[in-house]
C-alpha positions as CSV (number, residue, x, y, z in Angstrom):
1,M,-8.4,24.1,-4.8
2,H,-6.6,21.8,-7.4
3,S,-3.6,23.9,-7.5
4,A,-3.9,25.5,-4.0
5,V,-4.3,22.3,-2.2
6,M,-4.0,19.2,-4.0
7,Q,-1.1,20.2,-5.6
8,N,0.3,22.2,-2.5
9,K,3.8,20.6,-1.3
10,K,3.0,21.3,2.3
11,Y,-0.5,20.0,1.9
12,I,0.6,16.7,0.2
13,K,3.2,16.0,2.7
14,F,0.6,16.4,5.9
15,A,-2.3,14.4,3.9
16,F,0.2,11.3,3.6
17,D,-0.5,10.8,7.6
18,N,-3.4,12.7,8.0
19,A,-5.9,12.2,5.4
20,V,-7.1,10.0,2.5
21,D,-8.3,12.0,-0.4
22,V,-11.0,11.3,-2.5
23,L,-12.0,13.6,-5.4
24,T,-15.1,13.5,-7.9
25,V,-14.5,15.8,-11.1
26,S,-17.6,16.8,-13.4
27,R,-17.3,16.5,-16.9
28,I,-13.9,14.6,-17.1
29,E,-15.0,12.8,-20.1
30,E,-15.8,15.9,-21.9
31,G,-12.7,17.3,-21.0
32,V,-11.0,14.6,-22.5
33,Q,-13.0,14.5,-25.8
34,K,-12.2,18.3,-26.3
35,G,-8.4,17.8,-25.7
36,D,-8.6,20.3,-22.3
37,R,-5.2,20.4,-21.0
38,K,-6.2,19.5,-17.1
39,A,-7.4,16.0,-19.1
40,K,-4.3,14.8,-20.6
41,S,-2.8,11.6,-19.7
42,F,0.5,10.0,-19.7
43,K,2.3,6.7,-19.7
44,L,4.5,5.7,-16.8
45,K,7.0,3.6,-18.4
46,K,7.6,1.7,-21.7
47,G,5.7,-1.4,-22.1
48,D,3.2,-0.5,-20.0
49,D,0.0,0.9,-21.5
50,T,-1.7,2.3,-18.9
51,E,-2.4,5.9,-19.0
52,Y,-2.3,8.3,-16.0
53,L,-3.9,11.7,-15.7
54,V,-1.4,14.5,-15.7
55,S,-3.4,16.3,-13.2
56,W,-4.0,13.3,-10.7
57,P,-1.1,11.5,-11.8
58,S,-1.9,8.5,-9.6
59,L,-5.5,8.1,-11.2
60,T,-6.0,6.6,-14.5
61,L,-9.5,8.0,-16.2
62,D,-11.3,4.6,-15.5
63,Q,-10.5,5.1,-11.9
64,L,-11.4,8.9,-11.7
65,K,-14.9,8.1,-13.3
66,A,-15.6,5.3,-10.9
67,L,-15.0,7.7,-8.0
68,N,-17.8,9.9,-9.4
69,R,-20.1,7.1,-9.5
70,S,-19.0,6.4,-5.7
71,K,-20.4,7.6,-2.3
72,A,-17.5,10.5,-2.6
73,A,-20.2,11.9,-5.0
74,T,-23.2,12.0,-2.7
75,Y,-21.8,14.3,-0.1
76,N,-22.2,17.6,-1.9
77,H,-25.5,18.8,-1.6
78,T,-25.4,22.1,-2.7
79,G,-25.3,21.3,-6.3
80,R,-22.2,23.9,-6.5
81,I,-18.7,23.4,-6.8
82,P,-16.1,23.5,-5.1
83,Y,-17.3,21.6,-2.2
84,T,-15.1,20.1,0.1
85,S,-16.5,17.4,2.7
86,L,-14.7,16.1,6.0
87,V,-15.8,12.7,6.4
88,D,-15.8,10.2,9.2
89,P,-13.8,7.0,8.3
90,Y,-15.8,5.1,10.6
91,T,-19.1,5.9,9.8
92,L,-18.9,7.4,6.4
93,T,-20.7,10.4,7.7
94,E,-19.9,14.1,7.0
95,I,-18.1,15.7,9.9
96,E,-18.3,19.5,8.1
97,G,-18.6,20.7,4.7
98,F,-17.0,23.9,3.2
99,L,-18.7,25.4,0.0
100,G,-16.0,27.6,-2.1
101,G,-12.4,27.8,-2.4
102,M,-10.2,26.7,0.8
103,S,-6.3,27.7,1.5
104,A,-4.0,24.4,2.2
105,K,-3.3,25.9,5.4
106,G,-7.0,26.3,6.4
107,L,-8.0,22.5,5.3
108,M,-4.9,21.3,7.3
109,S,-6.2,23.2,10.3
110,K,-9.9,21.6,9.7
111,I,-8.3,18.0,9.2
112,A,-5.9,18.0,12.4
113,E,-9.0,19.3,14.4
114,A,-11.1,16.7,13.0
115,K,-8.4,13.9,13.7
116,K,-8.0,15.3,17.3
117,A,-11.7,14.2,18.1
118,L,-11.5,10.7,15.9
119,V,-8.1,9.8,18.0
120,K,-9.8,10.6,21.2
121,K,-12.8,8.6,20.4
122,H,-11.1,5.6,18.8
123,G,-7.5,6.0,19.6
124,P,-4.6,6.4,16.7
125,G,-5.2,5.3,13.3
126,L,-2.6,3.4,10.8
127,K,-0.1,5.9,9.4
128,R,0.7,5.5,5.5
129,S,4.5,5.9,6.7
130,T,3.9,2.4,8.8
131,L,2.2,0.8,6.1
132,A,4.9,1.8,3.7
133,K,7.7,0.6,6.1
134,I,6.1,-2.6,6.2
135,D,5.3,-3.0,2.6
136,K,9.3,-2.2,2.1
137,A,10.1,-5.0,4.2
138,I,7.8,-7.4,2.8
139,A,9.4,-6.8,-0.7
140,S,12.8,-7.3,0.5
141,A,11.6,-10.6,2.0
142,E,10.3,-11.7,-1.1
143,A,13.4,-10.7,-3.0
144,Q,15.6,-12.5,-0.3
145,A,13.4,-15.7,-0.9
146,K,13.7,-15.9,-4.5
147,T,17.4,-16.1,-4.2
148,Y,16.9,-19.0,-1.4
149,D,18.2,-16.9,1.4
150,F,14.8,-17.9,3.5
151,A,16.6,-17.1,6.9
152,K,17.7,-13.4,5.7
153,A,13.9,-13.2,4.4
154,M,12.5,-14.3,7.8
155,K,14.7,-12.2,9.8
156,I,13.8,-8.8,7.7
157,L,10.1,-9.8,8.4
158,D,10.7,-10.8,12.2
159,K,12.5,-6.8,12.4
160,V,8.9,-5.8,11.9
161,S,6.6,-7.9,13.6
162,G,5.2,-8.1,17.1
163,Q,5.3,-4.3,17.5
164,K,3.6,-2.9,20.5
165,N,-0.3,-2.2,19.7
166,Q,0.3,-3.4,15.9
167,P,-3.3,-3.2,14.0
168,E,-4.6,-6.5,13.1
169,I,-4.2,-5.6,9.0
170,I,-0.5,-5.1,9.6
171,Q,-0.3,-8.8,11.5
172,E,-2.6,-10.5,8.9
173,K,0.0,-8.8,5.8
174,L,3.0,-9.9,8.0
175,A,1.7,-13.6,8.7
176,K,1.1,-14.2,4.7
177,A,4.3,-13.0,3.8
178,K,6.2,-15.5,6.3
179,E,3.7,-18.5,4.9
180,A,4.8,-17.2,1.5
181,V,8.3,-17.3,2.4
182,V,7.9,-20.7,3.8
183,A,5.7,-22.1,0.9
184,L,9.2,-21.2,-1.4
185,A,11.5,-22.8,0.9
186,E,9.3,-25.9,0.9
187,K,9.2,-25.7,-2.9
188,R,13.1,-25.3,-3.1
189,I,13.3,-28.5,-0.6
190,E,11.3,-30.4,-2.8
191,E,13.2,-29.6,-5.9
192,I,16.5,-30.8,-4.0
193,K,14.9,-34.3,-3.1
194,A,14.1,-34.5,-7.1
195,M,17.8,-34.4,-7.8
196,D,20.4,-36.8,-8.1
197,A,22.6,-38.2,-4.8
198,K,25.6,-35.7,-5.5
199,Q,23.8,-32.5,-6.7
200,A,21.0,-33.1,-3.7
201,K,24.0,-33.3,-1.3
202,K,25.6,-30.3,-2.5
203,E,22.3,-28.0,-2.7
204,A,21.2,-29.4,0.8
205,S,24.5,-28.2,2.1
206,R,24.2,-25.0,0.8
207,L,20.4,-24.4,1.7
208,K,20.5,-25.8,5.3
209,R,22.1,-22.8,6.9
210,K,19.5,-20.7,5.0
211,L,16.6,-22.2,6.5
212,K,16.8,-20.7,10.1
213,G,13.4,-19.4,11.1
214,T,11.2,-21.3,8.6
215,G,10.7,-24.1,11.0
216,L,12.1,-26.5,8.2
217,E,15.9,-26.5,9.7
218,D,15.7,-30.4,9.8
219,A,13.9,-31.1,6.5
220,L,17.2,-31.4,4.7
221,D,19.2,-33.7,7.6
222,G,17.7,-36.9,5.6
223,I,19.5,-36.2,2.4
224,L,22.8,-35.2,4.0
225,A,22.7,-38.4,6.1
226,S,22.0,-40.8,3.5
227,H,24.1,-39.2,0.8
């Protein structure tokens, strides 16, 4: 199942928007102690001591051990492996279970069938690609805010806000991102107010046009008028 499905490029691409894969692996600590090749780890970059598992590159050993203690471990009632369980994300009950190996194509077919029934009952869910797009926009807005271009930051967030049928979780993420931009803008305004008159006027004039969309457009008028 590991090489046939989890490392299958077609399945990985399919699962990105159609499934959330949760796995449990027995005797993983024994594998680490014995130096099993499947239990080897690697460091992602210099300066970061976090070690990820080669066979499951998005997981650390501690995370995999935590999964072994999670509800995911309760679905296999056969006592045998490999076992695959399709789980209803709304109720966490098993839709269907499969003992033994399975091809990527076969599993994708089963997932598509289960998803069709879930969408019919609950409506379409949130795609990872949509969430990734939102996260990318938020990161870009944060970068602009750090350079004091708050108008551009808000414009980036506005572009991905207010979409039709936008999930509540997305609305909340964007609202918090906008609040963070405004907070940085307020901080910068206070910094300018604390400067000497000449420098304050110079910085206020520079920042004035970069406050559009924050609700703080008039916050520097007093400085510009009095100096």
